[in-house]
N, C-alpha and C positions, 0 to 999 in steps of 0.2 A: 504494500499499500504505500502511496505517495505521501510525503510529508506535509503536513498542514500547517497553516499559518492562521492562528486564532487569536483575536484581541479580546482583552478584558478591561472593564471599566466598573468604577463604583464611585457613587457620590461621596464625598469627604463630608459633607453636613446635609441635613435634612433640607429638602427643597433645591438643592444645587442642580443647575442645568448641566447636562453633559454635552451639550451640542459642541463645543470646542475640542473635548475629548474624542468624541466620535469623528470630527472632522480630522483631527491629528492622526488617528487610527487609518482612517480611509486613505489619508495621503501617504501613509507607508504601505500602501496596497493589501490592507487587511480587509477581506470581504466579509468573514465571519466574525461579529463581536458579541460577547457575552456581557451583559449589563446585569449588575447586582442590583436588586430593587431598593436597597436601603444601606445607609452607611454601616451599619452594624451586622448586617446579615452574614455573608460569607457562604451561603449555600450554593450560590451560582459558582462561585470559584472552586468549591469542592468538587462540584459535578464537572466542571470544566477539566480540572486536573485529573479526575477518574476517568474521563473519557479520552485523555491523550495518550498517546504512545510514544515511544522512543523516537525521536527524530523530529517530532512536531514543534513548532514554535509557539509560543504565548506572547503577545505583544501587548506593552502597556505604555503609557504615556511617560509615568514616572512611577517610581517604587512605592510610594505612598499611596498609590491606588490599590495595592496588594493588601496592606494591612496598616492599622494605625499605631502598631506598636513595633519596635525594631526586632524584638525577639520573635514574634509572629511572622513578621517578614522574613527574618532569616530562615526559620523552619521551612516556609514555602519555598524559597529559593534553594535550600538544601534538598528538599524532597523533589523538585522539578530536575535539579542536576543528578540526583541519584537514580531518577528514572529515565535519564537521557533525553528529558524534554529541555530545550532552549528557551530561555527568557529573553526576549529583546526589549529593552527599555529605550524608549525613544530620547529620553532626556540623557541618557548615558550611551551614546552610540558606539563606543569602543569596548564597552564590556558587555560580554554575553556569559551566561551562567554555564555554558558548556565548557569553558575554561575552568580547570580544577584551582587555578590560582585565586580566581574571583570568589570562588565558595569559600576557600579557606581564609581569604581576607574578610569576607562576611562573617564566617563563624568568629574570628578574632576579634572584629568590632562589636558583635554582641556581647561577647565575654567581657571586653574592655567596658563597654557601657554598664553592664551588670556591677563589676567592679567598683566603677566609679560612684554608681547610685549608692552601693552599699557603703563606700567610704564617706560619701557626704551625708548619708543617714546617720551613721554612727558619730561623725563628727559634730553635727547638729544636735545629737542627743546629748553628747558629752558637755557641750557648751551651753545647753540650756538646762542641764540639770536631770533631764528626763532619763528614764531607764526603761528598757523593753519590759514588755509584759503588764498584767494588771496592776493597778495602782495599790498599796497597802491598804488593807481594811482598817488599820488602826493608825492614827495619827501618832507622833512621838509623845505626846501628852498622855494619850490612852495607854500606850506602851508602858509608861512611867507608872500609870494609875495600876495597869495590870500586873506589874513587877512589885509593886508595893503590896497588892492584894495577896500576891502568891506567897510573899515573905510571912505574911499571917496565915499561911496554909489554908487558904481558901482554894476550893477546886476550880479547874478550869471552866466548868460547866457554869458554876457561880458567877466567875469573872466575865464569862461571855454574856449571861443574862444581864449583868450590870451595865456592860458597854454596848449591849445591842448588836452584837456580832455573834459569829459561830465559834463554837469550841475549838475547832481546827484552826481558825484565824488567830485566837489567842496562843494557841500552841506554837503555830509558826513564829508569831511576833516574839514571843519570849524565847524561842530558840536562836534568834538572831544575836 
């Protein structure tokens, strides 16, 4: 079977006109274009990829038409490359996903993006004094009251009732 050239587009936001997109795909000699009905759908793209065979070419005007997150975009690009489906991005005329170097670079960019996001999150949490997870059930003052009551041999259940928290919350706070 001869290789096919199939276009794909999706709106980036509700109500966006795809006329310019479809024009750019038509000017690239793409006769068959699959259009996603909404920005968040993805079902038309999944069906398009499932129907493609090795040697087929999927054409998009820009990479952001594939997905709205870099990780999802890279996953799509890797799947296409692994299946021998070429992605032709009109905004990147010299880059084709059939080239293993392109896929390697995209994977590394995705990993770098995740590492940077993680570092920024950790740094922001450190500078703001926040810590991950649920906030403590007891304030420092309540922990002091609980410690004082415990010194008077009060049970964890009694302390929990007085402070209006669970017994396990009192146990955790006093264990710190």
